[in-house]
Every structure is written in structure tokens, then in C-alpha cells.
Residue, then its C-alpha position, 0 to 999 in steps of 0.5 A: m349192512s349185510v355181510h355174514s361169515v361162513s365156514a369153509a365147511q359150509v362153503l363146500e356144502q353150499l358153493d353153488a347157492f351164491d350168485t357170484i364167487i368173488d376172489a379178492r387176491s392178486e391175479a397171481e394168487y388167482a391164477e395159483d388156484h381159486l374156487p370153482g367158478a371165482v372171478n377175479w377182482p384184486s383188491l391189490d394188483n400183483e405190482q400193488r401188492h409187491q409195493i406194499g409189501s415192500m413199503y410195510k418191511q422197508v418204512s412202516p406198517f402205518e404207512a403201507n396201511k395208508r398207501g394200501a387203503a388208497m389203492v384199494a378204494a380205487n380198485v373196488a370202485r372200478h369193480i364196482e362200476r364194471e361189474v355191480l352197477d346192473k346187479p339186482r338187489q337179490w343178488q347174493p355174492l361170496a367173497y374171499c381173500w388169503r385169510g379172510g382179512k382185510r381185501s375181502g373184507s373192505l369189498a364186502h364192507i362197500l357191497g353190504q352197505i350198498g344193500f347186497r347180502v354178502s357172505v365172506i369165507e371165515g379163514g379165506y382161501k387157506a381154510f377152504r384149501s384146508s377143507v378141500l384136502a380133508a373132503l377128498p378121501t371121503l369124496a373118493a371112498r364113497l364112489d364105485y369106479r370102473v377103470i379102463c385099462g389098456p396099453t398106450g394108444s388103445g383109446k382109453t381117453r376116446l372111450l371116456h370122451a364117448l362114455e361122456a357123451a353117452g351120459a356115463q359119469v367120467l372122471d378124466l384126470e388127464g383132462l384135468a391135468s392138461h397132460r397125457s400122462s407119459v414122458l411125451g405126454i406134454i400138451p403143447g400151449q396147455p400149461q399144467p394146473t398147479q398142484k393146488a389147482f388140480d386138487t380143486l378140479v378133482w374135488d369138484k368133479l367128485r363132489r357132483f358125482d351120483p354115488a349110486r352110479p359108477v364113475f368110469v376113469e382110466s388106470e392112471s399112474r400116481k402122478v400125471g405129468n408135474v401133478a400127484v392123484p390124491e392119494a385117497l383116490i388113487e389107492r381106491m382106484r387100484a382096488s376097483a373093477c377094471l375093463d381091458l380095452q383092446l386094439a390092434d397094433d396098427e390101429r393104435v399106431q394111427l391113433l397116436l398119429e392122430d392124437y399126437d399131431f403136434f409131433v407130426r408137424d414139428p418133428q424138432l419138438f418130437s425129437q427134443r421129447l425123445a431125448a428125456l427117454t435117454e436115461l431109460r432106452g439108452k443113447a444109442v436107441v434114442q439117437g436112433w429115434q431121432e434120426d428116423v424122425a428127421a428123415g420123416r420116418i415118424e410112423k416107424v418110431v412111434r411103432e417102435l416106441l409103443l412095443q419097445h418101450y411103453d408096451p413092456g412097462y405097461a404090461a407090468s405096471i397094471k398088473r402090479n398096481f390094480a389088484r383086479y386087473e387079472e379079472a377084467p373083461g375085454i372090451a374090443p372096438s371095431d377100430r380107433s374111430m369115435a364111432a367104434m368107441a361110441e358103440v362100446a360106450a353105449a353098451l358100458a352105459r347101458a350096463a352101468 
């Protein structure tokens, strides 16, 4: 048998060395967060885990352990039949469960008996999570950031995408959070990750960056929708050099109509989301916007949202939160197109 325990700290350093990372927890636990690239081979699925938990409390631990062992054995057999029979002898997986106990241990024991070299995380996902949180401040501090500032609709996300295409290092926090970082920033059909999953996604991006090269990032708030940017990262960003992205108002309006086309296609959804601004803008103003949306005057509403709501708040926030914004050089693409953004991105990438 060849089963080895590895610490969570070792896993953080050697994560890419394993051929397959196996999460032996239930589907729900896996969905909440998991190691980057992990596949889910539940030793007990959601329903089985509930059944065994109830039996443990209501009948006895002994009876629960017997029934659970039968379920785990059957599930592991199915995983091996489905996933393992074509694996070569040199295949080296990493397995884990919640605390490195019975669920991953059962799977690892059988794989080890087959002849594979299997690693199991000491302390399981719980230890991995603690190690990620401990590592984030160090990772965030070792990087040199270029913060792209600019009012709503100026094309910050488009520029980030163009920079990535140009070979620059990019941290797209809104992309990781599946949210566009405003009251209207929800993306239909794209649920946000949990806070745990978001932290893992950020850690996974930061660990891959070269500290000798700058990382371009957008001037985010502390929260992107329902998830919070790690404190050490947001503080580091706010002390970093800034770039001021400038785009004409007409271009900004059209950019938002393009990027938020789901609101254009679904006026009822747009109207519902506008209701979230009632406390800030007042009932009469919001009702006026909703009436305009119902009448098809969406471009008018977008323009007023920019000039009356977003721009004043952004101007105050950016100066208050980003210490080096006042010294930021202006960057002005000729228009909102990706071609124009690519031209700016190429110049920034060369200078970096």
C-alpha cells in the first residue's frame, strides 16, 4: 500500500504536482468550495450523508458506521469503475475530505492497495482553507499592482480583457466574483461563488503571478456583490499606482447598453433592479426611471444613472480610497470598441 499524508502547507506549494485532485465530500460541500481543479467523488452523497447523520443521532453511532461503510464501499467501487480503470501505474492522486478522516481515507486505502501512490491532506479541506487564508496576505503583498480607475461605463473590464489578451498579468475580481460590482451588477444566470470559493479563486490567481511583472486590476470596492475582497489585497490595491481611464459620455452610455444588454432585452428585470436604488435616490426618481424603462426610453435612463447616480458617488469614493489617484496618468481610448482597448492595452503592456 502506498498512502502518504501531506500537510496543507505542502499542498499549497505542490498543488500542480498531482495528477488528479479528488474531493471525497458530498456534492453540497464541494459546491461551497473545493481545491482548484478538484473533481468530486463523493464517498457519501448529499442524501446518504443526511441519512447517516440522522442514524448516528437517532439510532447509534455503531449502526450508522455499519450502514455508512456499506454506502462508502459501493460509492468507491463506482468511482473506480468509472474513473480509475484506465489510469496508468504512475498516476498520483491527492484526496481529501472535510478533516482528512474516514471519507478520503477509505478511498485512499483502496487506491493504495491497487498500487497507486496516493496522498491525503492532513486535516482535509478545513486545513487547506486555513492555509489559504494565512497565505493570502503574503501573496497580495509581494505583487506590484496597476489599478485601472475610471467612472462607470469607461470600459475598465474591457481594458482588463484586452490587457490579458496582450500578455499582461490581470486580476479580474469581477470575473472571479461573477458580478459587476454595483447595485445593478448582478449577472442573470450566473450565481456568485460563496465567500470561501471566492477566496480560493483569488488565492489561485495570486499564486500564479510573477512578482517581477505588474498586475493590472480594477479599482474595486471592498465588496463585489455579496463577496468581500480579501482585506490584505484591497489595502495593497488602494496604496498602488493608478491609471485613469477616460471615455466620452456618449461612448459610456453605449458601452453599458452593450454590456448590460440583458436589461435592454428584459425591461421588467431592469425595472425590478432599479427598485434597489429607492433608498439612495428617492421613490419619485426611481419611479420616473421605471416609467421610462416601461416606455422603452432605456438609453435615457442609462444616461441619467451615469450622470446623476454613479458619477458623483464614484468621484468621491475614488479620491477617498485610492491614495495615488490624483497622480494617475490619463489613458483615453478613441472609442469603446475592443480594437481601441487593444491599442491602449498593447501600449500599457509594452511599458510594463
